[in-house]
KEVEXGU-197259 format. One line per 8 residues: number of its first residue (from 1); their letters; for each residue x, y, z of C-alpha. Coordinates in pm, 1 decimal. Example, Ala and Ser with C-alpha at 12.3 -4.5 7.8 and 13.67 -1.06 7.14 Angstrom:
REM KEVEXGU-197259
1 = as = 1230.0/-450.0/780.0; 1367.0/-106.0/714.0
REM end
This chain:
REM KEVEXGU-197259
1 = mtssqhgr = 666.4/2931.9/2705.9; 909.6/3216.8/2761.5; 1179.3/3303.9/2511.2; 1447.4/3166.1/2746.0; 1261.3/2837.3/2779.6; 1219.5/2824.4/2403.7; 1595.1/2883.3/2361.0; 1682.9/2605.8/2603.9
9 = qerfqaaf = 1451.2/2365.7/2419.6; 1613.0/2448.1/2084.7; 1959.0/2396.9/2231.7; 1850.7/2062.8/2378.8; 1698.5/1960.6/2047.0; 2022.8/2051.9/1865.7; 2233.7/1862.8/2120.7; 1998.5/1563.4/2095.0
17 = erasigma = 2027.8/1547.4/1717.1; 2402.4/1612.5/1695.0; 2510.6/1388.9/1983.7; 2786.8/1139.4/1904.6; 2595.8/876.6/2101.1; 2258.9/720.4/2037.0; 1978.0/908.8/2211.6; 1608.8/829.0/2222.8
25 = hfdpsglw = 1276.9/879.4/2401.6; 1043.7/584.9/2450.5; 726.0/558.5/2654.4; 678.2/323.2/2952.4; 546.6/51.4/2719.9; 871.2/60.5/2518.4; 735.1/249.1/2216.0; 997.3/462.9/2040.9
33 = lransflg = 891.6/831.3/2051.1; 1195.5/991.7/1895.1; 1556.8/897.3/1811.0; 1858.4/1077.5/1676.8; 2042.3/992.7/1356.1; 2339.0/836.0/1542.9; 2105.6/579.9/1697.8; 1944.8/507.1/1362.0
41 = allghdvk = 2287.1/434.4/1212.0; 2384.2/220.7/1510.9; 2069.5/8.3/1496.5; 2061.9/0.0/1117.8; 1714.1/156.4/1096.5; 1579.5/471.6/939.7; 1488.0/707.1/1226.5; 1138.3/779.9/1091.9
49 = alvgqrih = 1070.5/406.6/1047.0; 1200.4/338.0/1396.1; 947.9/572.1/1563.0; 631.3/377.6/1629.5; 806.8/47.0/1689.2; 882.6/-96.8/2029.0; 1231.2/-132.3/2166.6; 1160.5/-502.6/2220.2
57 = diahpddl = 1101.0/-556.5/1846.3; 1470.2/-541.8/1765.2; 1597.1/-716.0/2077.7; 1756.4/-1060.7/2061.6; 1496.7/-1316.4/2178.4; 1728.0/-1443.0/2454.3; 1767.4/-1088.1/2594.2; 1401.6/-972.6/2592.4
65 = aieqqaia = 1351.4/-1023.8/2963.5; 1663.4/-827.5/3060.9; 1527.9/-482.4/2972.3; 1163.5/-561.4/3049.8; 1258.7/-645.3/3407.6; 1475.0/-329.5/3435.3; 1188.5/-107.2/3311.4; 944.3/-275.4/3550.4
73 = rvlageas = 1168.1/-200.1/3849.4; 1189.8/169.7/3754.2; 812.6/199.6/3699.1; 757.9/32.4/4037.9; 962.5/309.1/4201.4; 1250.6/78.5/4294.7; 1492.9/292.3/4091.9; 1490.6/609.4/3884.1
81 = synvdkri = 1711.1/471.3/3604.1; 1863.6/150.7/3473.9; 2168.1/25.1/3284.3; 2160.2/-295.8/3081.5; 2379.3/-474.6/2829.1; 2188.0/-660.5/2562.5; 2199.8/-779.0/2204.9; 1993.8/-635.9/1920.7
89 = irpngeii = 1937.3/-767.0/1569.1; 1994.8/-530.8/1278.3; 1771.5/-556.1/967.0; 2053.7/-741.8/783.7; 2055.5/-1011.0/1054.3; 2378.6/-892.3/1217.7; 2384.4/-919.6/1598.1; 2558.8/-645.8/1798.5
97 = hikisasl = 2596.2/-579.2/2169.5; 2471.2/-245.2/2303.4; 2468.3/-70.6/2638.0; 2154.5/125.2/2737.0; 2146.5/387.1/3013.8; 1789.8/517.3/3059.9; 1625.0/755.0/3311.4; 1251.3/795.2/3371.5
105 = vrddqdhp = 1107.3/1143.8/3314.1; 783.3/1218.4/3502.1; 512.9/1473.0/3416.9; 380.3/1755.2/3636.5; 158.3/1508.1/3826.8; 461.6/1285.3/3890.3; 330.3/1019.5/3655.2; 575.4/826.7/3431.4
113 = dfflamiq = 597.2/1021.4/3105.3; 887.2/878.5/2899.9; 1237.1/737.7/2928.9; 1540.7/934.3/2809.5; 1793.9/679.3/2688.8; 2157.6/695.3/2581.5; 2257.8/394.9/2372.4; 2603.3/290.1/2249.6
121 = enprrgas = 2768.7/-17.7/2111.4; 2952.2/-238.8/2359.5; 3234.8/-391.3/2149.5; 3419.2/-522.9/2456.8; 3118.1/-731.7/2555.0; 3086.5/-854.6/2197.9; 3454.4/-937.2/2186.2; 3445.1/-1122.8/2517.2
129 = vgvrrald = 3145.5/-1321.8/2402.2; 3325.4/-1392.5/2073.6; 3633.1/-1508.8/2260.5; 3420.0/-1725.7/2484.1; 3249.7/-1882.4/2184.7; 3584.4/-1936.6/2011.2; 3716.7/-2105.8/2324.1; 3404.7/-2319.7/2340.1
137 = rlsqqvqh = 3454.0/-2424.7/1976.9; 3821.3/-2498.9/2037.7; 3736.2/-2698.8/2348.3; 3486.1/-2906.1/2151.7; 3737.0/-2964.7/1872.5; 4002.9/-3073.1/2122.5; 3755.7/-3299.0/2300.7; 3662.2/-3476.6/1976.1
145 = aplavvew = 4004.7/-3464.2/1805.5; 4117.5/-3783.0/1625.7; 4436.2/-3782.7/1836.4; 4422.9/-3835.8/2209.4; 4458.2/-3501.5/2389.5; 4587.3/-3482.6/2747.7; 4644.9/-3154.3/2929.0; 4850.4/-3123.7/3245.9
153 = nrdfrisr = 4852.0/-2840.6/3499.5; 5168.2/-2689.1/3645.1; 5179.0/-2968.5/3904.3; 5175.4/-3225.5/3621.2; 4830.2/-3346.6/3708.7; 4573.3/-3415.7/3437.0; 4335.9/-3126.1/3370.5; 4191.0/-3245.3/3037.6
161 = wsdeaarl = 4127.0/-3595.6/2906.9; 3969.7/-3610.0/2561.5; 3726.6/-3868.0/2426.2; 4004.0/-4028.0/2218.5; 4228.1/-4047.3/2527.5; 3948.2/-4233.1/2706.2; 3905.7/-4469.4/2410.9; 4280.4/-4525.8/2369.5
169 = fgwsaaet = 4380.2/-4582.8/2731.5; 4050.3/-4705.8/2876.6; 4012.4/-4461.9/3168.5; 3728.3/-4210.6/3165.7; 3786.3/-3840.3/3223.9; 3631.2/-3872.2/3569.5; 3889.5/-4136.4/3660.3; 4189.3/-3932.8/3543.3
177 = lgrssael = 4125.9/-3563.2/3614.2; 4345.0/-3435.7/3896.3; 4568.0/-3743.2/3896.8; 4932.7/-3778.1/3794.1; 5072.2/-4032.8/3550.8; 5239.7/-4210.0/3843.7; 4905.5/-4246.1/4021.2; 4748.1/-4391.3/3709.3
185 = gfvfdqdi = 5051.2/-4611.2/3644.6; 5005.1/-4593.9/3269.5; 5373.3/-4533.4/3184.8; 5572.1/-4853.6/3127.9; 5824.7/-4900.5/3410.0; 6131.5/-4906.2/3183.2; 6017.4/-4580.0/3016.3; 5961.5/-4373.1/3331.2
193 = svvensva = 6311.4/-4225.1/3297.3; 6225.8/-4114.9/2942.3; 5924.9/-3923.8/3076.5; 6129.8/-3772.0/3359.3; 6394.6/-3650.4/3113.6; 6122.5/-3504.8/2891.3; 5973.6/-3311.6/3184.3; 6320.2/-3187.5/3282.3
201 = rmlvspdq = 6377.9/-3055.3/2929.0; 6044.2/-2872.0/2935.2; 6130.1/-2709.3/3267.5; 6464.8/-2587.7/3130.8; 6349.4/-2493.3/2777.8; 5969.9/-2461.9/2774.2; 5971.7/-2297.4/2430.2; 6115.6/-2605.7/2260.1
209 = rnivrvrn = 5907.5/-2876.7/2097.5; 5899.6/-3196.9/2296.3; 5846.9/-3529.9/2119.9; 5899.8/-3863.4/2292.4; 5804.0/-4223.3/2223.6; 5715.1/-4430.0/2529.3; 5520.6/-4740.4/2613.3; 5191.2/-4685.8/2796.1
217 = rtrdgrvl = 4972.0/-4927.4/2985.7; 4598.0/-4926.2/2928.1; 4330.7/-4977.4/3188.9; 4293.9/-5342.4/3084.9; 4671.1/-5408.6/3101.6; 4767.3/-5386.3/2735.7; 5091.9/-5209.9/2640.2; 5084.8/-4948.8/2363.0
225 = dcewyssv = 5369.1/-4771.4/2186.5; 5277.1/-4401.7/2183.6; 5433.1/-4084.8/2051.2; 5369.4/-3780.3/2272.2; 5384.3/-3435.8/2109.5; 5383.9/-3178.8/2389.3; 5384.1/-2798.5/2403.1; 5399.9/-2563.5/2699.3
233 = aldrrgri = 5184.0/-2260.7/2785.8; 5348.7/-2001.8/3012.7; 5192.9/-1747.5/3244.7; 5290.6/-1378.1/3245.8; 5586.5/-1451.9/3471.2; 5723.1/-1711.1/3229.5; 5628.5/-2005.7/3447.4; 5463.0/-2319.4/3313.1
241 = esilslvl = 5086.5/-2277.6/3321.5; 4992.5/-2600.0/3146.4; 5124.0/-2866.3/2907.8; 4916.5/-2989.4/2616.1; 5003.0/-3333.0/2477.5; 4879.6/-3492.6/2156.0; 4915.7/-3869.4/2172.6; 4947.2/-4095.9/1868.7
249 = dvtekrra = 4923.8/-4473.1/1900.9; 5212.8/-4610.9/1692.8; 5195.5/-4971.2/1812.5; 5115.3/-5108.2/1468.0; 5370.9/-4876.1/1309.9; 5639.0/-5005.4/1547.9; 5548.2/-5365.9/1471.2; 5561.4/-5291.4/1098.5
257 = eeehgrll = 5901.8/-5124.7/1143.4; 6034.0/-5424.8/1333.4; 5902.2/-5664.6/1069.8; 6051.1/-5445.9/796.5; 6382.9/-5450.0/981.5; 6376.3/-5829.5/1006.5; 6290.3/-5865.0/637.6; 6560.7/-5616.0/542.4
265 = ervqqsaa = 6816.1/-5804.7/750.2; 6722.1/-6133.3/581.1; 6741.7/-5969.3/239.0; 7082.1/-5821.7/319.6; 7206.9/-6156.0/449.2; 7079.2/-6329.5/138.5; 7238.2/-6064.8/-84.0; 7567.0/-6102.9/103.5
273 = rehallrd = 7560.6/-6480.7/54.6; 7480.6/-6440.8/-314.5; 7756.8/-6182.5/-352.0; 8008.0/-6410.8/-178.0; 7902.4/-6701.2/-401.2; 7932.8/-6482.9/-710.5; 8275.9/-6364.1/-598.7; 8396.6/-6720.1/-547.7
281 = vlasvteg = 8250.1/-6845.6/-875.4; 8398.5/-6560.5/-1079.0; 8734.9/-6606.2/-911.5; 8720.5/-6974.5/-992.0; 8619.7/-6948.4/-1359.8; 8880.8/-6676.7/-1420.4; 9159.7/-6876.2/-1253.7; 9169.0/-6625.2/-968.4
289 = klrlcdrr = 9215.5/-6324.2/-1193.6; 8887.3/-6142.5/-1117.9; 8860.1/-6044.9/-754.2; 8542.5/-5868.3/-645.1; 8597.9/-5632.8/-352.3; 8332.2/-5531.2/-99.2; 8525.9/-5245.8/64.3; 8803.1/-5010.5/-28.9
297 = edlpaplp = 9025.4/-5192.8/219.6; 8995.1/-5506.7/5.0; 9184.5/-5336.5/-279.6; 9561.4/-5381.2/-294.5; 9767.0/-5091.2/-163.0; 9953.7/-4878.6/-422.2; 10298.3/-5012.0/-504.4; 10599.5/-4812.6/-378.7
305 = fcenaval = 10687.7/-4612.0/-690.9; 10407.0/-4423.9/-870.7; 10386.5/-4193.4/-1169.6; 10177.8/-3876.8/-1163.6; 9801.6/-3939.1/-1189.0; 9650.7/-3892.0/-1534.9; 9306.7/-3735.3/-1586.5; 9083.2/-3941.8/-1812.9
313 = tpkqgivd = 8839.2/-3745.8/-2029.4; 8661.1/-3810.8/-2360.6; 8932.2/-3602.1/-2533.7; 9253.9/-3708.1/-2362.8; 9428.6/-3920.1/-2102.4; 9379.9/-4276.7/-2229.6; 9686.8/-4267.8/-2456.3; 9900.6/-4099.3/-2187.7
321 = lrrqaekl = 9808.9/-4359.5/-1926.2; 9878.1/-4646.7/-2166.2; 10218.6/-4504.1/-2261.7; 10315.2/-4464.7/-1895.3; 10237.4/-4832.9/-1835.7; 10425.2/-4940.4/-2150.8; 10732.6/-4731.1/-2060.6; 10760.9/-4869.3/-1706.7
329 = aiecgfpd = 10705.2/-5227.8/-1823.6; 10978.1/-5199.4/-2085.8; 11216.8/-5041.4/-1834.4; 11147.8/-5330.3/-1594.0; 11237.2/-5581.8/-1865.5; 10888.7/-5713.7/-1936.7; 10882.8/-5938.2/-2249.0; 10705.3/-5788.3/-2550.4
337 = trwhdlst = 10398.8/-6011.0/-2512.2; 10364.9/-5912.7/-2146.0; 10381.4/-5537.8/-2192.7; 10158.8/-5559.0/-2504.3; 9895.3/-5742.9/-2297.3; 9929.6/-5483.5/-2021.0; 9886.3/-5202.3/-2273.7; 9567.3/-5361.7/-2408.2
345 = avseaamn = 9419.2/-5409.3/-2061.4; 9495.6/-5048.9/-1957.5; 9340.8/-4910.4/-2276.7; 9021.2/-5114.3/-2232.7; 8977.6/-5029.9/-1862.7; 9045.9/-4657.6/-1917.4; 8809.5/-4649.1/-2215.7; 8528.3/-4800.0/-2008.6
353 = avvhaggg = 8576.9/-4535.6/-1736.8; 8535.0/-4265.6/-2001.7; 8246.8/-4429.0/-2192.7; 8038.1/-4546.8/-1895.2; 8124.5/-4287.6/-1625.9; 8227.5/-3980.9/-1824.9; 8589.1/-4001.9/-1709.9; 8804.3/-4033.6/-1401.4
361 = fgqvcvst = 9176.2/-4069.5/-1335.3; 9445.4/-4336.0/-1365.1; 9782.3/-4393.9/-1203.1; 10064.6/-4635.2/-1281.0; 10281.2/-4778.6/-1001.3; 10564.2/-5029.2/-1001.3; 10740.7/-5263.4/-762.9; 11080.9/-5295.3/-935.8
369 = pdtiqvri = 11120.7/-5513.5/-1122.5; 10842.4/-5762.7/-1062.3; 10496.3/-5600.8/-1091.3; 10324.0/-5314.5/-1272.6; 10004.0/-5185.1/-1111.3; 9748.2/-4954.9/-1277.3; 9466.5/-4800.6/-1070.3; 9166.0/-4645.3/-1252.4
377 = vdhgagis = 8896.8/-4459.6/-1057.1; 8567.7/-4306.9/-1175.8; 8259.6/-4163.9/-1004.4; 7989.0/-4305.7/-1228.3; 7681.5/-4508.9/-1139.6; 7882.5/-4829.0/-1093.4; 7872.1/-5165.2/-1268.2; 7572.2/-5393.9/-1234.1
385 = idqlpkat = 7711.8/-5694.1/-1046.4; 7443.4/-5930.2/-1179.8; 7576.5/-5872.0/-1532.6; 7934.0/-5968.2/-1444.1; 7896.0/-6345.3/-1507.7; 7783.2/-6285.0/-1866.6; 8043.2/-6014.8/-1918.9; 8312.0/-6244.8/-1779.7
393 = lrrgytta = 8222.8/-6565.4/-1963.6; 8065.3/-6446.2/-2289.0; 8286.5/-6284.3/-2546.0; 8138.7/-5969.3/-2695.0; 7867.7/-5926.3/-2429.6; 7807.5/-5557.6/-2348.0; 7550.8/-5331.0/-2184.5; 7559.7/-4965.4/-2099.3
401 = gtlghglw = 7593.8/-5055.4/-1732.1; 7880.2/-5308.8/-1748.0; 8236.2/-5334.5/-1871.4; 8102.2/-5561.7/-2146.4; 8352.7/-5664.5/-2416.6; 8627.7/-5471.3/-2238.0; 8599.4/-5692.1/-1929.6; 8644.9/-6013.5/-2126.4
409 = lvlntidr = 8946.8/-5869.1/-2303.9; 9103.9/-5734.9/-1984.8; 9066.6/-6071.9/-1811.5; 9248.7/-6240.9/-2101.6; 9544.0/-6000.9/-2095.9; 9608.6/-5927.6/-1726.6; 9726.8/-6134.3/-1427.4; 9499.4/-5985.6/-1157.7
417 = fylltgge = 9189.1/-5769.6/-1189.5; 9049.7/-5613.0/-865.4; 8702.2/-5457.7/-894.5; 8521.5/-5237.1/-640.4; 8196.9/-5091.9/-772.7; 7883.8/-4927.1/-633.4; 7667.1/-4618.2/-640.4; 7964.5/-4389.5/-566.4
425 = gttvvleq = 8168.6/-4513.7/-861.8; 8411.7/-4784.3/-965.9; 8774.9/-4856.5/-884.4; 8971.3/-5099.1/-1101.9; 9319.9/-5218.6/-1008.2; 9513.9/-5408.6/-1275.3; 9833.8/-5596.0/-1189.1; 10074.9/-5755.0/-1435.0
433 = dlrpiepn = 10379.4/-5955.5/-1326.5; 10708.9/-5985.6/-1506.5; 10641.9/-6354.8/-1566.8; 10298.4/-6506.9/-1635.7; 10127.1/-6703.2/-1360.7; 10071.3/-7067.2/-1444.9; 9704.9/-7177.7/-1416.6; 9608.7/-7389.8/-1116.6
441 = widhvkal = 9539.6/-7696.1/-1331.2; 9909.1/-7716.0/-1427.4; 9999.5/-7771.7/-1061.9; 9752.7/-8060.9/-1050.5; 9902.1/-8213.3/-1367.7; 10255.9/-8184.2/-1231.0; 10146.4/-8357.3/-913.0; 10025.4/-8663.1/-1105.8
REM end
């Protein structure tokens, strides 16, 4: 070997070892003869341990034939080199994709001597395979999802029909693929417009969620209430590529809702009858004094002339409101017993607003010279209506949620007591006339 040949060999050896790509020699049987450090790192093997093994030893079992067939074609003279993509298994069990480009080197007698191979990782192939596997997994999950899954193409024809869709509606995938909902006839006639409006919304605003409830016919003629949750996939031009719909059978839910609605209506009707009966009974036993109101419109309108409203708090307001009522009653010529009774009723009603609701406001109005009206409003939790009979008829009865003793006392000192109460608070309107109202029984006695 001349010095120039020796220099070229050293330069080749240095380039072989320092190459930033895997390089190797292996004989026609696939036995590794030499490998550079880059290849050792790529394959996960020590270079010295790699020499003496066969290239097929680290190949994925499913890819063994790929390279064996390529080598056989080169050795048969059909080609001088080959390129293959295959998978190899690292010692830690990791599978990677590699690309091998190998050329056959012949000896002086033109016999096959060894292959010179350049080997590098093929991440794109690995990624594409990974994507394909992920899509396969997703497709399987969609196919076996607990909700029915129906996919439509851009022409609104069925392109996917899951197992649950087949179970729910009765048609197999083979019977539905490529067909439209109109061809299947599984949308209830009266709900076709709902579907058409839903499609129109998707065409105008494909990025919006689309949820509709429609009735669907099954293959055997049953009618189901279904909720359709649809989303749109767009192509690169922003056009609809496909629509994916998840379908939930809510037939039993709808029936339960309807039954709940019927029960609720009966309960409300019963409660209204009981409330009306309670209102009439309380009005009767109080000689028409206590008047339960269902709406704000049932309260009497404020009388023409009103004093400034008075804030009612735990520290002030009750005395001021009472004095306003006393002053107006005296000015209107109310007898002492009448304005004293009015004063007592105002004090009790205002005290209950403070004690049970934390406060509110009161206002005194007058219709000269016949009637004094006091309106007291709070925003507490309201008075429990079912406690009113006891509070009305039993002296000294009291609970934290009712007017208690104050109610009994107010009813015995006032002519008319209007009460509107509920979750948003309580409004009490007290009215006292210049002259007392004679009880109804007196009229009956006079008529005898």
